[in-house]
N, C-alpha and C positions, 0 to 999 in steps of 0.2 A: 805207977808213975803217971802224972798228968802231962799232957803235951805242952811243950814250951813254945810260946809265941815269939817269933823272931821279928825284930823291928829293924828299920833302916839305920838306926844308930848303932846296932850291934854288928853290922857288916858293911863292907865297901860295896858300892853299886858296880855291877858288871853288865854291860850291854850284850844282848844276845838271847837265844832261846834258853829257857830255864831247864831244858832237858835235851838229851841227845836223841831219845826215842820216845815218840808219843803214840800210844795205843788207843784205839777207839773201836766200839762195836756199832755196826750199822746193819740195816736190814739187808737181806740177801738180794732183793730186787732194787736196783738203783735206777732212778730216772734222770734224764737230762735236766740240768738246772737245779737239782736237789741239793740243799746244803747238808754236808756230812758232819763236819766238826769245826771247832774254832781253835786255831793254834795261837799260843801266847808268845809274845816277844817283848822283852824288857828293854826300854830305851832310857838310859840315864839322862840323856839330853832330850827333852821333850820336843825340841825343834827339828829333830832328824826326820827326813823324808825317806821312808822305807818302802821298797818295792818287793813284793812277794812273787815267787815263781814256783813251778812244779817241774819235776823231772819227767812226768808223764802228762804233757800238756794236752794230748788228745783225749785223756780220760779225766783229768782233774784240773781245776782252776782255783787259784787262791786270790781272794779279793783283797782290796787295800785294808779292810778291817780284820784280816786274818781268817775269814771264814773260807773253808774249803768246799767247793761245789763240784758236782759231777758234770762233766762236759757232754756226756751221752748216756743213754740207757743201756744197762748191761746187768748180767747176773754175776754176783761174787762167787768164786769157787770156795770149796770147803777150806782150802789153805788160806792163811792170811795174805792179804794183798799189801805190798810195801811199795812206797815211793818216797822221794826226798823233797822236802819243802825248803826253799832257799829264801833268804832275806838279804837285800842289797841296799846299802846307803847310796842314794842317788848323787850325793855330792862327793863323798870320798871313795865311792865304788867298793867299800869294804863289804864282805859277804859272810853270812853265817848260814849254817845248814842244820837241819833236823830231819831224822828219818821218821816216817809215819807208817804205822802198821794198822791196817783195817781188818777186823775180824767179823765174819758174818754172824748175824743174830742167831743165838742158839734156840732150839725148840724147847718150849716150856711144858709141852704136853706130858703129863704124868710126873711132873717134878714133885719132890717131897715137900712136906709142909715146912721143914726147916729152911729149905732153899727159898720158899715163897716169903717167909718172914724176913729173910736176909734182904730181899728185894724191896720189901715194904718201906724200909728206911734207907735213905741215901746218906751215908756217913762221909763227911769230908776227910780226905787223907791228912795225915799229920806229919810233922817233922820232928826228928830227935836231935837234940843238941846236948852237949856237955857244957857245964857251967864254965869250966876253966879251959876249955879247948876251943880252937877256932871253929867257924861255921862248917858244918858237915854237908856233904852232898845230899840233896833232897831225895827221899824215897819215891819210887814210881807211883803215879796216881792209880787209884782203883779204876778198873774197867767197869763202868756202870751199864748194865743191860738196857736196851731201849724200853720205853714205855709205850704200850699199845692202847690206842683209844679208838672206838668205833666212830665212823662218820654218821652224820644225820641224827645225832642224839637229840631227843625231844626235851631234855632238861629235867628238872628246873635248873637254871643257871644263876650264879656260878655253881657248877656241878662239883660235888665233893664226895664222890663215891670212893669207897675204900680209902679212908683217910690215911692209913699207913702206906698205901701204895704211892701217894703223891706227897709224902712228907720228906723234907730235906732238913738234916740235923747235923750239927757239929758236936763232937764229944767234948768240946771246950765250953759248951753252953752251960755246963754245970758250975763252972767257976767264973764265967764272964757273961755279961748281958750282951747277946749278939743280935744283929739284924741281918735278915736274909733277903736276897733279891735275885731276880733272873734277868738275863739280857739275851738279845738275839732276835731274829725274825719271828714274829708272833708274840713277842713280849714288848720290848721297847723299840723294836724296829718293824717297819711295815711287813705284814699287816699287824699293827699294834693292838694290844689289849686282848688278844685271844687267851693268853695264859697270864695269870696273876699269882702272886705268892703272898702268904701272910708273913709280914716281916718278923713277927714274934715267934710264931709256931713253925714257920717254914712249910705251911700247908700250900701245895701247888694245886690250882683249880683252873678249869676251862670255863670261859664265859659265854661261848656261843657254839652252835653246831659246826662241826668240821666237815669239810668236803674233800675227799681224797682226790677227786678229779682236778681240783685246783692246787692243793698242796698235799703231797703224799706223806711228808714227814717234816718235823720241826727240829731244829738243832738249837738248843738253848744252853746257856752257861749260868750256873748257880754260883752266887757269891755270899760270903759270910764276913761281916765286919763288926767291930765293936761299936759302942755308942758314939765314939769319937770319929767314926768313919775309917778306922785303921783296919786294914785287911788282916784277918787272923787265920785264914785258911786260903790255900790256893783254889782258884775257881775250878769247878768240875763241869764236864760236858754232859748234857742230858739230851738224848734223842727220843723224840716222841713220834711214833709211827701211827698213821691213821689207818685203821682197819677198814678194808673195802666192804661196801654193802652193794647188793644188786639193785641199784637205783637208776640204771641207764639201759634203755632198750638198744638193740643193735640198729645201726643206721647204714643203709646201702650208700655207696658213693654216688650212684646214679639211680634215679627212680625208674628209668627205662634204659635197658641194655639192648644194644643192637648187635646181631651177629649174622653170619652167613654160613651156609653149608651147601656144597654142590649136590645137585640131584643125583640119585643113584649111588650115594655114598654107602660104604659098607659099615656094619655095626662096629662101634669103637672109634669112629672118626671124631676127632676133637672139633668142637664148635666154637666155644667161647668160655670165658671165666667171669663170674660175678663176684664182687667183693663187698663185704659189709664190715663195719668197725663197731666196737663197743668201748665206750669211755671207761668202763670198769677195768679192774686189774686183769690184764690178759693172762697172767700166770695163775689166776684163781679161776674157779668155775664161773664166777660172775662175768668174766670176759671171754670165756671159751665158747665159740659159736659153732653151730652145726646148720647145714643147709639141706633143704629138700624141695622137690617140685610139688606144688600144691595141685596145679591143674595144667592141662594142655588143650589148646583150641587151634584148629579143629582136631577131632580125635581119630581122623582117618589117615592112613589105612590101619593105624593101631593107636590106642589111647596112650601107649607108653613108647613113643618114638625116641625119647631122650631120657637121660638120667644125669644126675649131678653128684659129684664127689662131695660128701657131707662136710668135709673139713676144708678143702681147698676151693670149692665153688666151681670146679671145672665141669662144663656141660659137654657130654658126648652122646653120640647116637647109640641106641641099643637095638634098633630094629631096621630091617631093610624095607625098601619100597618108597623112598623119597622120589617124587615125580613132580617137577615144577609145572608140567602141563595140567596136573590135577590139583595140587595144593602148592601155592606159591609162597605161603608164609605161615609160620606157627607162632603162637603166643603162649608163653609159659609164665605162670605165677610162681615166683621163687620166694621161699620163706627162710629167714635166718633166725635162730633161737639161741639164746645164751644158756648158761648152766649146762653146757654140753648137750644141748638139745632136749633138756628135760621139759616135757610138755606141761608138767604140773607147776613147777616152780620157775621155769625160765620165761624170760620176756622175749617177745617175737616181733618181727616186722617183715613186710613183704615188698617185693619189687617185681617189675615186669621185664621179661626177656623176650624180645622180638627176633625170631630167627627167619631170615629170608632164604629160600631155596634158590640157589643160583642155577642158571641154565648151563647145560652142556649140550654138545651137538649129538643128540640122540635121535634126531628126526631129519632125514635128508629132504631136499626140495622135491616136489612132485608136480609135473605138468598137469594142468587142468584139462588138457585135451591131447589126443594122440597126434592130431594134424592141425596146423594153423595155416591160414590162407592170407595172401596179400597180393597187391599189384603195384606196378611202378611204371610211369611213362618213360620211354626210352630217352637216353642222353641226360637224365636227371641224376644229380649226386646230392649227398647229404639229405636224403629223403627217408623217413621212417616208413617202411612198407608193411610191417607186421609187429604186433605186440604179443610176446610170449608170456603167459601168466602161469605162476607156480604157487603152490601152497607149502608152508613150512610151519610146523607146530612149535618150533623153538621161539625164544623171546625175540620180538622184532628189534631190528636195528642193532643186532649183535653179530659177531663173526659166525655164530652158529646158525643165523637166519639169513644173512646176506648171501644172495645167489650169484654165481659166476657162470656165464654161458660161453660155450665154444661150439664151433661147427666141426662136425666130424666127417662130413662128406657133402658133395653136390656143388662145391664152389672151388674148382681147381685154380681159377685165375684170380681169386681174392677180390671179387667185386662187392662182397658184403662183409659187414662186421656186426657184432651184437654187443650193445652197451646195456648196462644195468641201471634202471631207474632207482636212485637211492631211497625214494619215498615209498614206492609201491612194490619194489623188488621185481618189477617186470623186465623182461628182456626185449630190447628195442632193436629189431633187425633194420639196419641202415645200409643204404647203397653208398659206396665210397668210390666206385669207378663207373663211368658211363656205360650203359648197356645199349646195344644196337638191336632193334627189333628185327631187322633183316638178317641178323646172325643168330640171335637167341630169342625165342619167343616165350620160354618158360624155364624156371629153375625149381628144382626140388632139393631142398637142403635138409640135412640131418643134423640136429643140434642136441647138446647134452647140457644139463644144469647140475651144479654141485655147490656146496658151501665153501666159504673162505677157509674154514678149518676142517680137518678131517673128522669123520665120525668117531664118537667115543668107542673105546674098546668094548667088545661084547655085544654091540648092536647088530641085529640080524638083518636089517634092511640093506639093500644095495646102496652104495655110496652116491650114485647119481641116477638121474632120470633122463630119458631120451624122448624125442618127438621129431616130427617132420614138418617142414615149412614149404608150402607150394606157392611160388611167386610167379604171377603172370605179367609179361611185359606188354605195355600198351603202345601201339604204333601211333606216332605223332608226325606232323608235317615238319620235315627237317630242312635246313637251309641248303640251297645248292652250293656247290664248291667248284672252283676253277681247277683245272688240271693242265699243266702244272701251275703252281702258285708259289712264288712269282714266276712269270714267264720272261725269259731273256731273249731279246732280238738284237742282232748286230746289223747295223745299217750305216752306209756312208751319209755324211751330212750333205745337205743340198738337195735332198729328195723333194721334188716339186709337189705342190698342192694337188690333191686329187689322186695321188698314187696309192695303190693298195699296199699296206705294210705287212699285215699278218692277220690270222684268225685266232681269236681268244674266246673259247667256249667253256661252259661249266656243265657239271653233271648233277642230276637230282638223285639223292640216295633213296628216295621213297619209291621202291620198285612195285609196291603193292597198292599204291594209291592211284586213282584215276585223275590225272592232271594233264593239262595242255603243255605245250613246249615252253621253254624258258624265254624270258624277255631280258634284253641287255640294255644298259644305259651307262653313260659316263658319269663318274663320281668325282674324279679329280684329274685335271689337266692344266697345270700351272701356266703353260705358254699357249694353251688353246691351239695345239697343233693337230689334234686327232679327233675322229668321230668313229662311232661303232654302229654297225647295223643292228637294230633291235631284235632281229629274228635269227640271223646266222652268226652274229658275233664277228663279222669282218670289219677290220680296222683300217681306215684310210686316213690320209693326211689332209688337213685343211690349210696348211701353211708350209713354208720351206723349213726343213729341219736344219738348225744351226748349232753346231757344236760349241761355238763361242757364246751362246746365250747365257744369261745370268741364271737361268733355270736348270742348267746342266752342271752337275757336280761330278768331277772326275770322269768326264766323258759319258756319264750315265744320266738318262732322263727317265723319271718315274711318272706313270699315270695309273689311276685306279678306276676299275670298272665294276658295275653292279649287275648281278644276275638275280631275277625275281621269278617266283612261281605264282600260281593262282590258287594255292591250297588254302585251307581254313585252319588257322589263320595264315595269311600270305607270309612267306619267308623269303629271305634274300641272303646272298653271299657276295663277298667282294674278292676281287683278284687284282694283283698288281702286275703291270706290264713294264718291264725294264728295257729301255732301248739304249744299246751301247752304240754311240755315234762315232764312226770312223772319220778321221780328219782328212779334208782335201785342201788344196792350196787355193783358198778363196779369200785370203787376206794378204795385202801387201804390207811390207814392213814400214815402220815410221821411225823418225828420229826422236831421240830423247836425250836431253831436255829440249824444250822448244825455244828457250832463251839462254844466252850465254854472254859473258863479258870478257873483253881482251884489251890489251894495251895498244896504243896507236903506233908503238915502235915494234921493231921486229922481234926483239928479245925482251922479256919472255912473252909469248903470245899464243901458246898452244891451248886448244879447247878440246876436251875429251867428250865424245858423243857416243851414244849407244843406240843400236837398232832394236826395235821392239816389234814382235810379230805375234799376234794371237794364235797363230797356227803352231803345231808341234812338229817335232821331227817326223819325216824328213822334209817337211814343207817350211822349215824355219831356217836357222843359220847352218853353216856360216854365210855371212852376208857380204855383198860387194858394195863398196862406197865409191862414188865418183861425182865430179862436178859437171854440170851441163855446159855445152859449148855456147849457148846463147843465154844471157848476153855475154859478150866477150870479156867484160870487166870482171866477171866472176873468176875465171881462171887466171886473169891477169893479176888480180889482187889476192887470191886465196889458193891454197893447196890443201889436199886431204890425203891422209895416209892411214891404211887399215893396220891396227896394232894387234887385233885378235879376230876371232870369228864373229863376235858381236860388237866390237868396239873399234872406233877410228879416232883420228886426231886431226882437227882443223887448225890451220895456222896461216899467218900472213905470208904472202910470197914477196911483197915489196917491203922496203925498209921502213916506210912511214905511211900511215893512213890517217887521214884527218878524223878527229873525234866525231862520233855521231852514231846513229842506229842504222844497221845494214841488214837487209834480208838476203840470206845466202841459201839458194836452193841446193839440195843434196839428193842425188839419185841413189836409192838403196834397192838392191835386188837380192831375193832370197835364193835358196837352193832347191826349191820345189821343181816338180816336173809336170807341167811346164813352169818356168820361172814366173814369179810375180814381183813387179817392181813398182816403186812410187817415188815421186819427187816431193820431198818435205822441205819446208822453209824453216831455216834456223835464224831467229832474230838475234843478231850479234850487236852488242853495245860496245863501241870502241871509245876509250876514254884515256885521259892522261893518267899516268901511274907514277907513284913515288919510287924511291930507291928499292923498296921491297916488292915492287910489282903490283901493288894494290892501287885501285882507283882512288883519287882524292875525293873528299866529301862533296865539294862544290860540283866538280865535274860529274860525279856520280848522280847527284840530284838533278843537274841540268840535263844530263844525258838520259837518265832513266825516266824522269818525270813521274807523274802519278799514273797508276794503272787504271784501267776502266772500272774495275770493281771498287777501288777506293773512291773514285769520283762519284759513282752511283751511291755509295754509302753516305758520302757527305751531303749530296743533294737530298736524299731521303731524310736525313736528320734535320736539315733546314726546313723542309716542307712540314714535317711533323711538328716542329717548334712553332711555325706560323699558324698551323691549324689550332694548336692549343691556345695560342694568344687570342685568335679570333673567337674561339668558343667561349673564352673567359669574358671577352667584351660583350658578346651577345647575351650571355647569362646575366651580366651586371645590368644591362639595359632592360632586359625582360623583368628582372626583379624590381627595378625602379618603377616600371609601368604598372606592375601588379600592386605595388605599394600605393601609387597614386589612385589607381582605380578602386582600390579597397577603401580609400579615404573619401573619395568624391562620389562614387557610384554605388551607394548603398541603398538598397530598396528598404524602406522602413517596414514594409510588411514581411520581409524575409529576414530582417536582422533580429536575432533573438538574444542579443547581448543584454544583460541586466547589470550594468556597471555604473558607477558614479563618474560622470565626465566633467572635466574642467573646461570652462568656456573661455576665459580671458577676453570676453567681449561684452561690453556694457551698453553699446549704442546700436545704431542701425547698420553699422558696417565699418569698413576701414576708412571710408571717406568722411564719416561723421566724427572721426577721432582727430581730424586735422584742425585742432584748436589753435587759436592765436593767443598764446599765454603772455604775450607782451603787455596785455592790458593790466596784468597784475603789477607790472613794473611801471609802465608809462601809459596808462589808459587814455590820457588826453591826446596822445600822439597817434592813436589808432585811427585810420581812415576807413570809411565804409568800403567794403569790397564791391567790385563791379558786378552788376547783375549778369548772370550767365545768359547767353542768348537762348531763345526758345528753340528747342529741338528735341531730339530723342534723348530722354533722360532715364537713368536707372530708377527702379521702383523704390529703392531705399535711399534716394537722394533727398536733400532738404527741399521741401516745397517752396515755391516762389511767393513770398508774402512780404509785407512791409516789415522792415527790421524794427524791433522794439528799441526804445531808448533805455539803455543801461546806464547806471550812474557812472559819472566820470570822476576819476580820482585826481586830486590836485597834484601839481608837480612837486610840491614840497609837503608831503602829507605829515600829519601828526602821527606819532607812533601808534596811536590807537585807531587810526583810520583803516587799517588793513582789515580788522575784524568787522567794522561796520560796512566796509565796501563788499566783503564777501557775503554778508547777510543780505544786503540790498540786492546784490547780483543773484542770489539764490531765490529771492522772492520774485524778481523779474523773470527768471527762468521758469519758475513754477507756473506763471501766468502766460508764458509765451508758447502758443501752439506750434510755432516753428522750431522750437528747441527739440533736440533729440531726446528720447527715441521717437522716430517718425511713425506715422500710421501707414506702414508700407509692408510689403512681403519680405520677410527676412529668412535667411537660411541658417538654421542652427543644427547642431549635432543631434541625432536621434537617440532618445533615451529609452525606447521600447514602447510597445502598444499597451492599451488598456488603461489610459489615464482617467481618473475620476473627474477631471475638469471638463472632459468632453472636447469637442472640436470648436475652434474659433473661426472657422471659415465662413460662418453665416452672420458675422457681426454687421455687415452692410445690408442685410436683408431685414426690412421692417416687418415682414409678414411672419417671421419665425417666432417672434416673441410677443405676439399681440395679446395674449391672455395673461401675461405676467406683469408684475408691478416692478418697475425699475426705478422707483423714486429713491431707493436707497443709494443709487449711484451719486446723488448730490452730496452724500456724506463722505464720499471717498476723496474729496479734495478737488483742486482746480484741474488736475490732469484728466479727470473723468467727467468734467463738466460737459464736454461735447457729447459723450455717450448718454449722459443724463438728459440732455436736451433732445437727442434723437429718439430715445426709447421711453423717457419719462414724461413726455408731453409738455416740456418747457417752451417758453416763448422764443428763446434765442435759437 
């Protein structure tokens, strides 16, 4: 029976997967991103948007085109791998499912010839239908074994080796004319054009060399249609595996590998791991690597200090004797070879492993000498007196090299400490407490040095090194010191000048130096009350001691004295003398305040006063207050009553006292022994008061007046204001004088201004500008001026000559006469020698020296120009006629 072709007209369309279970054969080794198969989904409505999913999303992913990809690289087990592929309509959320079963690729080694012939032709599965029965369920597709092609084939292309092996055929091509095609990545999808098929014969060919490292397998789908394009067979999946060839060398992840190993490590100590990768198939010999050590430098103490695991690349030690002090670094050349290390067929590559031997504390510090020496001046601190040097073979500036010093004896009082220099590792013996030469002249210290970390186990050396330090103390001149300091003296005030107060002496701590006695001097004496004897330190007074002085605080007076020796260098010390002054009754009490105000009537008129005494108990209060008997008006008008030990109340005795200012004497006596009393004047202002007992403003002002301080302040302000006004006036006058002198008294030889000056002067001076312009208006009415009398005249005045006759203008001139009149007057003026400017000395502003015109001062001298020709002056006009006659030799 021939297969029957089912068409769309023979059955109703049903959306969904065409089968419940889809089986496919794939290679046993699956790589991430590798396409495995293509699932078919029939959609009766071509506009449906279908989303595919996988029940094992961590292993498999289904693309939008139905291609199933591997999400990761893994090995398929011998048993079939099953998972579910789902399809969901994005709009209606309707879902369809199909179970997929993957079977690993079978081994073809040793297969029978019959089996090989079965593989050579890929026959499409067919469907069985009965003519009169409805559509039957489709039979399961055949499982087509993968096709294996080697990579890097040299062609020629298209390559058609073993024609039967790549031939796709349908058993219906005997009755129908069919057309074959393939789809999928490598055919009509990127990378396109790798595989082509003969549409008539179904011959499948490869067009270019394959590279397994880029694509390890191709998943194609074969189709068979008639000449009208109708599908006559269900598409079948074809898997093409690329067979790996050893075309890639191993590559190390790093060309240089760095590792460390502690010195003294035992054999078998792990050092580091080197790793190389091979792009070839890791499950085949092409990608199986083996490692080995090619060389070791240096080769001491053994040429084989390390070994490497040939499969994992782990480097470990195999010999003892690692010593950083001898060899600090080893360099290994590591080789990786594929083909499981086959030196004949495998490809190799090398890398460098640098192994640094790290330091451990296997060497203690050792002093360079058994005894160190130093010296220090007495009383000096923070001074380095000795440097302790050690040697340590360990790596510098590490805890195994850094030294720590400690004193084990010779310093019970803790006067020294030892610091470590971080750069040189030396021990710096430093003085931290002052040392007295007179007490200790030498110290012998015992010190020990050890590292910051303990020695490594198994080291035979002692953990520390010891040495002694001999320190000599140098005697220096020390400052004298007063004993006691400060010195307290109790003394009654009032001690007269010239009295001996006390003796204040100092001591010199230098008992072994040959020095003379100390000399004393005064350093501080605020009130200048004291003096000290420079030899014996006896202090006497130069003034009376007063407890109430401003220099005495809390009954205590302080003075400072200086004691100096004659050592080299000279030294001095200070001492403070404190004088506690005892009070005596040397001050009489006074009234406070000095002024008061009361009303002129009896009530209310009480004034509260206070007695003030600079002395202290028992020479102060309580005080006695009384009024004197003389004058009699005091007791007649006033009365005083003590209200406490320090306070009293003064009030009117009479009913009315006229307003004014009254001086009321008050006698105050203290409680001292003997008593001290004084009469104090209290200025009382009596005024008219309002109903509240307060003085009215007018009476207060009239009665009180202005105080002395206020009057003095007002006068000072007035005087200062007058001085300021006077200074301003003097300054203005001086500035005017300077301005005038600057304008009139300018020495031409000293003036260096080079400016353009404006003159505003066209005649001989101000007098020459006094023109009578009335001639222009009524010239016929002008009368001749009287001739000035002969006398002393200015040099720039008009000379006395006969006045020329100027044209006279008629009283009723013609409109054109003005122009003629001016022209005639101009001609007359040009011929008039008396017209300005005159030949006289004129004063003009100075424009600077160095004029090219020369000086005009010699115009009157006939001898200065005797050799020159001045005839050209006749050409200059009537104004220069006089000069032409004088110098040109004319008759006039």
